[in-house]
Kinemage of the C-alpha trace (Angstrom):
@kinemage 1
@onewidth
@group {chain A} dominant
@subgroup {mainchain}
@vectorlist {calphas} color= white
{ca unk a 1} P -11.804 48.080 226.794
{ca unk a 2} L -8.291 48.371 225.375
{ca unk a 3} L -6.826 47.007 228.622
{ca unk a 4} L -9.069 43.930 228.321
{ca unk a 5} L -7.995 43.235 224.797
{ca unk a 6} L -4.289 43.578 225.525
{ca unk a 7} L -4.647 40.639 227.875
{ca unk a 8} L -6.121 38.509 225.093
{ca unk a 9} L -3.933 36.254 223.060
{ca unk a 10} L -2.133 38.428 220.501
{ca unk a 11} L -2.775 35.667 218.002
{ca unk a 12} L -6.483 36.554 218.106
{ca unk a 13} L -5.703 40.116 217.037
{ca unk a 14} L -3.421 38.898 214.281
{ca unk a 15} L -6.148 36.508 213.091
{ca unk a 16} L -8.763 39.292 213.040
{ca unk a 17} L -6.383 41.612 211.187
{ca unk a 18} L -5.702 38.786 208.750
{ca unk a 19} L -9.375 38.812 207.725
{ca unk a 20} L -8.775 42.200 206.052
{ca unk a 21} L -5.492 41.486 204.277
{ca unk a 22} L -5.638 40.558 200.627
{ca unk a 23} L -1.866 40.609 200.316
{ca unk a 24} L 0.990 40.487 202.779
{ca unk a 25} L 1.280 38.754 206.126
{ca unk a 26} L 0.390 40.461 209.421
{ca unk a 27} L 3.630 40.847 211.384
{ca unk a 28} L 2.425 43.007 214.263
{ca unk a 29} L -0.589 44.592 215.967
{ca unk a 30} L -0.275 47.281 218.639
{ca unk a 31} L -2.626 49.646 220.471
{ca unk a 32} L -2.778 53.013 218.726
{ca unk a 33} L -4.165 56.480 219.474
{ca unk a 34} L -6.040 57.869 222.462
{ca unk a 35} L -9.732 57.569 221.564
{ca unk a 36} L -12.366 57.545 224.319
{ca unk a 37} L -14.845 55.254 222.532
{ca unk a 38} L -13.443 52.575 220.170
{ca unk a 39} L -10.377 50.345 220.584
{ca unk a 40} L -7.834 51.141 217.886
{ca unk a 41} L -4.804 49.179 216.691
{ca unk a 42} L -2.072 49.729 214.123
{ca unk a 43} L -1.466 46.645 212.000
{ca unk a 44} L 1.932 46.109 210.362
{ca unk a 45} L 2.235 44.022 207.197
{ca unk a 46} L 5.089 42.280 205.440
{ca unk a 47} L 4.018 43.571 202.033
{ca unk a 48} L 5.504 45.347 199.053
{ca unk a 49} L 2.687 47.929 198.953
{ca unk a 50} L 1.021 49.497 201.984
{ca unk a 51} L 2.807 48.512 205.189
{ca unk a 52} L 0.113 49.508 207.714
{ca unk a 53} L -3.616 49.781 208.246
{ca unk a 54} L -5.899 50.670 211.156
{ca unk a 55} L -7.945 47.944 212.867
{ca unk a 56} L -10.772 48.992 215.180
{ca unk a 57} L -13.186 47.267 217.506
{ca unk a 58} L -16.338 49.381 217.419
{ca unk a 59} L -17.967 50.158 220.755
{ca unk a 60} L -21.470 48.844 220.086
{ca unk a 61} L -22.704 50.288 223.388
{ca unk a 62} L -22.263 53.688 221.707
{ca unk a 63} L -22.774 52.745 218.039
{ca unk a 64} L -25.727 50.387 218.347
{ca unk a 65} L -26.067 49.995 214.562
{ca unk a 66} L -22.453 49.538 213.465
{ca unk a 67} L -23.479 48.315 209.988
{ca unk a 68} L -25.082 51.736 209.397
{ca unk a 69} L -21.881 53.421 210.574
{ca unk a 70} L -19.996 51.492 207.899
{ca unk a 71} L -22.652 52.277 205.269
{ca unk a 72} L -22.306 55.996 206.057
{ca unk a 73} L -18.533 55.806 205.921
{ca unk a 74} L -18.552 54.124 202.513
{ca unk a 75} L -21.045 56.609 201.014
{ca unk a 76} L -19.050 59.554 202.358
{ca unk a 77} L -15.562 58.352 201.423
{ca unk a 78} L -16.651 57.286 197.926
{ca unk a 79} L -18.269 60.704 197.396
{ca unk a 80} L -15.122 62.522 198.519
{ca unk a 81} L -12.886 60.320 196.332
{ca unk a 82} L -15.052 61.214 193.319
{ca unk a 83} L -14.945 64.922 194.199
{ca unk a 84} L -11.158 64.828 194.483
{ca unk a 85} L -10.852 63.071 191.106
{ca unk a 86} L -13.113 65.624 189.402
{ca unk a 87} L -11.607 68.705 191.029
{ca unk a 88} L -8.156 67.860 192.413
{ca unk a 89} L -6.896 70.158 195.157
{ca unk a 90} L -3.485 71.755 194.687
{ca unk a 91} L -1.944 70.047 197.718
{ca unk a 92} L -2.014 66.668 199.454
{ca unk a 93} L -5.439 65.724 200.795
{ca unk a 94} L -6.576 62.211 201.692
{ca unk a 95} L -9.689 60.548 203.024
{ca unk a 96} L -9.432 57.203 204.863
{ca unk a 97} L -10.554 54.217 202.754
{ca unk a 98} L -12.718 51.399 204.079
{ca unk a 99} L -10.865 48.086 203.676
{ca unk a 100} L -12.903 44.979 202.880
{ca unk a 101} L -12.527 41.456 204.216
{ca unk a 102} L -11.521 38.548 202.007
{ca unk a 103} L -15.221 37.884 201.364
{ca unk a 104} L -15.838 41.555 200.430
{ca unk a 105} L -17.562 42.653 203.659
{ca unk a 106} L -16.788 45.965 205.370
{ca unk a 107} L -16.609 44.372 208.844
{ca unk a 108} L -16.161 41.049 210.589
{ca unk a 109} L -17.266 39.611 213.924
{ca unk a 110} L -14.970 37.641 216.201
{ca unk a 111} L -15.926 34.568 218.249
{ca unk a 112} L -17.266 36.789 221.041
{ca unk a 113} L -19.431 38.802 218.653
{ca unk a 114} L -17.300 41.954 218.716
{ca unk a 115} L -17.560 44.155 215.612
{ca unk a 116} L -14.273 44.828 213.803
{ca unk a 117} L -13.460 47.030 210.820
{ca unk a 118} L -10.325 48.153 209.001
{ca unk a 119} L -9.461 51.477 207.383
{ca unk a 120} L -6.430 52.708 205.499
{ca unk a 121} L -3.564 54.342 207.385
{ca unk a 122} L -2.668 57.933 206.461
{ca unk a 123} L 1.070 57.387 206.124
{ca unk a 124} L 3.657 60.064 206.834
{ca unk a 125} L 1.252 61.890 209.119
{ca unk a 126} L 0.748 62.724 212.781
{ca unk a 127} L -1.840 64.388 215.021
{ca unk a 128} L -1.665 66.594 218.121
{ca unk a 129} L -3.793 66.808 221.282
{ca unk a 130} L -3.008 70.511 221.733
{ca unk a 131} L -1.707 73.206 219.386
{ca unk a 132} L 1.821 73.679 220.687
{ca unk a 133} L 2.809 75.405 217.450
{ca unk a 134} L 0.507 78.353 216.710
{ca unk a 135} L 1.321 78.203 213.009
{ca unk a 136} L -0.812 75.018 212.862
{ca unk a 137} L -4.016 76.922 213.745
{ca unk a 138} L -4.932 78.005 210.179
{ca unk a 139} L -4.218 74.433 209.030
{ca unk a 140} L -6.726 73.045 211.544
{ca unk a 141} L -9.307 75.461 210.145
{ca unk a 142} L -8.353 74.600 206.565
{ca unk a 143} L -8.869 70.897 207.324
{ca unk a 144} L -12.386 71.380 208.678
{ca unk a 145} L -13.244 73.772 205.836
{ca unk a 146} L -11.954 71.288 203.263
{ca unk a 147} L -13.928 68.466 204.893
{ca unk a 148} L -17.158 70.512 204.912
{ca unk a 149} L -16.598 71.740 201.364
{ca unk a 150} L -16.004 68.249 199.939
{ca unk a 151} L -19.311 66.993 201.388
{ca unk a 152} L -21.325 70.208 200.906
{ca unk a 153} L -22.968 68.721 197.789
{ca unk a 154} L -23.744 65.342 199.414
{ca unk a 155} L -27.434 65.510 200.475
{ca unk a 156} L -27.812 65.157 204.251
{ca unk a 157} L -30.595 62.573 203.838
{ca unk a 158} L -28.175 60.193 202.063
{ca unk a 159} L -26.595 59.347 205.444
{ca unk a 160} L -28.318 57.600 208.335
{ca unk a 161} L -28.434 59.251 211.753
{ca unk a 162} L -26.362 56.646 213.594
{ca unk a 163} L -26.275 58.591 216.870
{ca unk a 164} L -29.727 60.034 217.451
{ca unk a 165} L -29.490 62.875 219.925
{ca unk a 166} L -25.742 63.313 219.431
{ca unk a 167} L -24.836 67.021 219.574
{ca unk a 168} L -28.383 68.023 220.430
{ca unk a 169} L -27.728 69.965 223.617
{ca unk a 170} L -31.330 70.065 224.953
{ca unk a 171} L -31.382 66.242 224.949
{ca unk a 172} L -28.128 66.107 226.927
{ca unk a 173} L -29.664 68.574 229.370
{ca unk a 174} L -32.797 66.416 229.679
{ca unk a 175} L -30.639 63.333 230.299
{ca unk a 176} L -28.669 65.244 232.954
{ca unk a 177} L -31.889 66.314 234.719
{ca unk a 178} L -33.108 62.686 234.738
{ca unk a 179} L -29.795 61.418 236.152
{ca unk a 180} L -29.811 64.156 238.786
{ca unk a 181} L -33.328 63.165 239.893
{ca unk a 182} L -32.272 59.595 240.704
{ca unk a 183} L -28.725 60.224 241.941
{ca unk a 184} L -27.468 61.556 245.242
{ca unk a 185} L -24.452 63.592 244.186
{ca unk a 186} L -21.552 63.485 246.647
{ca unk a 187} L -21.272 66.990 248.065
{ca unk a 188} L -17.992 68.769 247.374
{ca unk a 189} L -17.023 72.282 246.216
{ca unk a 190} L -16.284 70.850 242.745
{ca unk a 191} L -19.651 69.089 242.436
{ca unk a 192} L -21.497 72.164 243.744
{ca unk a 193} L -19.668 74.354 241.214
{ca unk a 194} L -20.825 72.093 238.359
{ca unk a 195} L -24.411 71.903 239.633
{ca unk a 196} L -24.639 75.698 239.825
{ca unk a 197} L -22.898 76.175 236.474
{ca unk a 198} L -25.433 74.019 234.632
{ca unk a 199} L -28.378 75.511 236.514
{ca unk a 200} L -27.386 79.037 235.442
{ca unk a 201} L -27.280 78.117 231.723
{ca unk a 202} L -30.262 75.841 231.156
{ca unk a 203} L -32.160 78.184 228.802
{ca unk a 204} L -29.048 78.755 226.660
{ca unk a 205} L -28.883 75.027 225.806
{ca unk a 206} L -31.660 75.416 223.185
{ca unk a 207} L -30.136 78.221 221.093
{ca unk a 208} L -28.863 76.231 218.069
{ca unk a 209} L -31.703 73.712 217.985
{ca unk a 210} L -34.229 76.572 218.057
{ca unk a 211} L -32.400 78.198 215.116
{ca unk a 212} L -32.556 74.878 213.237
{ca unk a 213} L -36.256 74.409 214.015
{ca unk a 214} L -37.130 77.901 212.731
{ca unk a 215} L -35.127 77.443 209.520
{ca unk a 216} L -32.412 79.958 210.382
{ca unk a 217} L -29.724 77.263 210.247
{ca unk a 218} L -29.961 74.544 207.544
{ca unk a 219} L -29.512 70.826 208.093
{ca unk a 220} L -26.165 69.769 206.608
{ca unk a 221} L -23.752 66.888 207.032
{ca unk a 222} L -21.333 67.352 209.903
{ca unk a 223} L -18.271 65.442 211.079
{ca unk a 224} L -19.521 65.240 214.660
{ca unk a 225} L -16.133 65.036 216.384
{ca unk a 226} L -13.615 67.405 214.722
{ca unk a 227} L -11.289 67.664 217.708
{ca unk a 228} L -7.836 68.771 216.681
{ca unk a 229} L -6.404 65.281 217.254
{ca unk a 230} L -8.642 64.067 214.421
{ca unk a 231} L -6.739 66.292 211.984
{ca unk a 232} L -3.686 64.591 210.464
{ca unk a 233} L -0.602 66.636 209.543
{ca unk a 234} L 2.046 65.721 206.967
{ca unk a 235} L 5.216 65.035 208.960
{ca unk a 236} L 7.380 66.791 206.343
{ca unk a 237} L 5.338 69.786 205.136
{ca unk a 238} L 3.460 70.249 208.455
{ca unk a 239} L 0.289 70.852 206.429
{ca unk a 240} L -3.077 69.267 207.274
{ca unk a 241} L -3.716 66.286 204.990
{ca unk a 242} L -6.803 64.530 206.367
{ca unk a 243} L -9.679 64.548 208.838
{ca unk a 244} L -10.156 61.104 210.387
{ca unk a 245} L -12.574 59.343 212.773
{ca unk a 246} L -15.648 59.421 210.540
{ca unk a 247} L -17.977 57.320 212.745
{ca unk a 248} L -19.919 60.350 213.933
{ca unk a 249} L -20.619 61.884 210.497
{ca unk a 250} L -24.366 62.502 210.343
{ca unk a 251} L -27.004 65.067 209.385
{ca unk a 252} L -26.779 68.048 211.740
{ca unk a 253} L -25.427 71.586 211.986
{ca unk a 254} L -21.934 72.575 210.837
{ca unk a 255} L -21.993 74.881 213.880
{ca unk a 256} L -21.481 71.909 216.154
{ca unk a 257} L -18.302 71.123 214.198
{ca unk a 258} L -17.079 74.725 214.229
{ca unk a 259} L -17.714 74.972 217.968
{ca unk a 260} L -16.050 71.632 218.713
{ca unk a 261} L -13.000 72.420 216.602
{ca unk a 262} L -12.496 75.770 218.343
{ca unk a 263} L -13.272 74.296 221.768
{ca unk a 264} L -10.506 71.725 221.409
{ca unk a 265} L -8.083 73.894 219.434
{ca unk a 266} L -8.181 77.068 221.523
{ca unk a 267} L -7.594 75.495 224.944
{ca unk a 268} L -3.780 75.325 225.238
{ca unk a 269} L -4.055 73.315 228.478
{ca unk a 270} L -5.932 70.515 226.673
{ca unk a 271} L -9.100 68.745 227.790
{ca unk a 272} L -7.244 66.153 229.900
{ca unk a 273} L -5.446 68.672 232.146
{ca unk a 274} L -6.086 68.356 235.882
{ca unk a 275} L -4.988 71.981 236.477
{ca unk a 276} L -8.319 73.567 235.634
{ca unk a 277} L -7.197 76.967 236.932
{ca unk a 278} L -4.854 77.106 233.894
{ca unk a 279} L -7.693 76.690 231.386
{ca unk a 280} L -8.495 79.611 229.094
{ca unk a 281} L -9.804 80.205 225.568
{ca unk a 282} L -7.003 81.580 223.375
{ca unk a 283} L -8.495 84.146 220.973
{ca unk a 284} L -5.311 84.266 218.858
{ca unk a 285} L -5.698 80.548 218.126
{ca unk a 286} L -9.408 81.163 217.479
{ca unk a 287} L -8.527 83.809 214.905
{ca unk a 288} L -6.018 81.489 213.204
{ca unk a 289} L -8.405 78.527 213.006
{ca unk a 290} L -11.289 80.667 211.711
{ca unk a 291} L -8.999 82.285 209.146
{ca unk a 292} L -8.133 78.858 207.711
{ca unk a 293} L -11.723 77.619 207.907
{ca unk a 294} L -13.433 80.626 206.355
{ca unk a 295} L -10.936 80.811 203.479
{ca unk a 296} L -12.741 77.718 202.157
{ca unk a 297} L -16.108 77.720 203.937
{ca unk a 298} L -17.062 81.216 202.750
{ca unk a 299} L -18.247 79.453 199.598
{ca unk a 300} L -21.268 77.902 201.342
{ca unk a 301} L -21.894 79.844 204.595
{ca unk a 302} L -24.905 82.162 204.966
{ca unk a 303} L -25.354 85.376 206.963
{ca unk a 304} L -27.214 83.410 209.656
{ca unk a 305} L -24.324 80.942 209.857
{ca unk a 306} L -22.056 83.795 210.920
{ca unk a 307} L -24.668 85.180 213.326
{ca unk a 308} L -24.702 81.944 215.361
{ca unk a 309} L -20.959 81.224 215.296
{ca unk a 310} L -20.155 82.704 218.720
{ca unk a 311} L -23.089 80.822 220.268
{ca unk a 312} L -21.726 77.588 218.785
{ca unk a 313} L -18.277 78.144 220.315
{ca unk a 314} L -19.786 78.801 223.744
{ca unk a 315} L -22.394 76.037 223.533
{ca unk a 316} L -20.127 73.138 222.593
{ca unk a 317} L -17.736 73.708 225.501
{ca unk a 318} L -20.774 73.815 227.805
{ca unk a 319} L -22.296 70.727 226.146
{ca unk a 320} L -19.177 68.603 226.592
{ca unk a 321} L -18.839 69.691 230.218
{ca unk a 322} L -22.490 68.750 230.741
{ca unk a 323} L -21.899 65.316 229.185
{ca unk a 324} L -18.809 64.666 231.334
{ca unk a 325} L -20.617 65.773 234.507
{ca unk a 326} L -23.728 63.695 233.744
{ca unk a 327} L -21.522 60.650 233.087
{ca unk a 328} L -19.711 61.231 236.393
{ca unk a 329} L -23.055 61.333 238.239
{ca unk a 330} L -24.269 58.203 236.394
{ca unk a 331} L -21.184 56.193 237.375
{ca unk a 332} L -18.960 56.614 234.290
{ca unk a 333} L -20.954 54.573 231.784
{ca unk a 334} L -19.976 56.358 228.531
{ca unk a 335} L -16.480 57.843 228.607
{ca unk a 336} L -13.453 55.754 229.536
{ca unk a 337} L -11.936 56.936 232.838
{ca unk a 338} L -8.565 56.444 234.519
{ca unk a 339} L -9.721 57.266 238.074
{ca unk a 340} L -13.047 57.902 239.897
{ca unk a 341} L -12.925 61.721 239.620
{ca unk a 342} L -11.784 61.774 235.982
{ca unk a 343} L -15.109 62.809 234.428
{ca unk a 344} L -15.709 65.409 237.157
{ca unk a 345} L -12.348 67.042 236.413
{ca unk a 346} L -13.016 66.859 232.665
{ca unk a 347} L -16.345 68.625 233.261
{ca unk a 348} L -14.741 71.427 235.286
{ca unk a 349} L -12.134 71.956 232.534
{ca unk a 350} L -14.915 72.479 229.959
{ca unk a 351} L -16.919 74.742 232.279
{ca unk a 352} L -13.820 76.876 232.951
{ca unk a 353} L -13.298 77.067 229.190
{ca unk a 354} L -16.941 78.148 228.777
{ca unk a 355} L -16.415 80.906 231.373
{ca unk a 356} L -13.341 82.103 229.489
{ca unk a 357} L -15.310 82.175 226.211
{ca unk a 358} L -18.120 84.136 227.878
{ca unk a 359} L -15.687 86.680 229.322
{ca unk a 360} L -14.291 87.347 225.813
{ca unk a 361} L -17.605 87.448 223.925
{ca unk a 362} L -17.078 90.901 222.393
{ca unk a 363} L -13.588 90.033 221.154
{ca unk a 364} L -14.708 86.707 219.642
{ca unk a 365} L -17.693 88.338 217.906
{ca unk a 366} L -15.353 91.000 216.484
{ca unk a 367} L -12.991 88.316 215.127
{ca unk a 368} L -15.932 86.615 213.371
{ca unk a 369} L -17.308 89.909 212.027
{ca unk a 370} L -13.934 91.028 210.660
{ca unk a 371} L -13.492 87.794 208.684
{ca unk a 372} L -16.845 87.753 206.899
């Protein structure tokens, strides 16, 4: 989608951005970030106050009720702002603000019906796709712990479920089985590896949802996509200052967040590597992230939460691999791809990561146990 929009007249982008500016003239709009779903742009202003904001075109194929996404975002960010005012933290922490249009709406549509929104830019910050510096690991954990803590008193039912089925592994498995039934997969060693990998782990897919259904794990609000590149770091202090990309916040299990954060943070090769033989789960990074997370999250976690933590780490790597592989078989309809085998390679990377997690189960469980 981003490629399409770059070909459009830049004036259109400037005009859309101008809908959200109450002061200052738009002097530039450029593509920004590396998201797989929405198209994101950094807007530059000639203004005395804030010089930048983020403009996004929401992918309505994924977020079919974008107005509800914006409603969720406003409820959540307003709640967090109030929490921070009542109990200020002793270091910099920000939450993105929803910016309104000139007629006080939280979105606008362009002539083609595309859905646009604007959010504040976290200035003096940067994000990383992989943890090159190990000292950042506790900060990643701190960021997720801070995010969960600040919304731990916001009732889950206050937010709409804007992505029904998102992070519910049995539903992804069911979708995969349906795709497989109507698709003739091209035979190759890589495809056969993925087919066998999923087949061997079908019963495991239900572990967290079963725990939720039996009341062992409570329904809470979760971020939904706490990959490490959604954690912003202060460029001077190198401390985490924000968790961004709040479209996927919804009622669910914090375990999906914990698993996703560790899945993305403890794979030094990164999820876009094509050298899948280099992929492994780094338990030192796991220990660092959990140390930062539990320093804050201990306040609200239960004994059962700890009991299912290893399963969450293993499951989310498997779940993402399953989603990539299903999308590959379906013809790449969900994730953006750069070449025909892209989603297949992404799937293998996640399955190799899952294997590495499984081979270190005892060590990972010990790390969790020692931090309780």
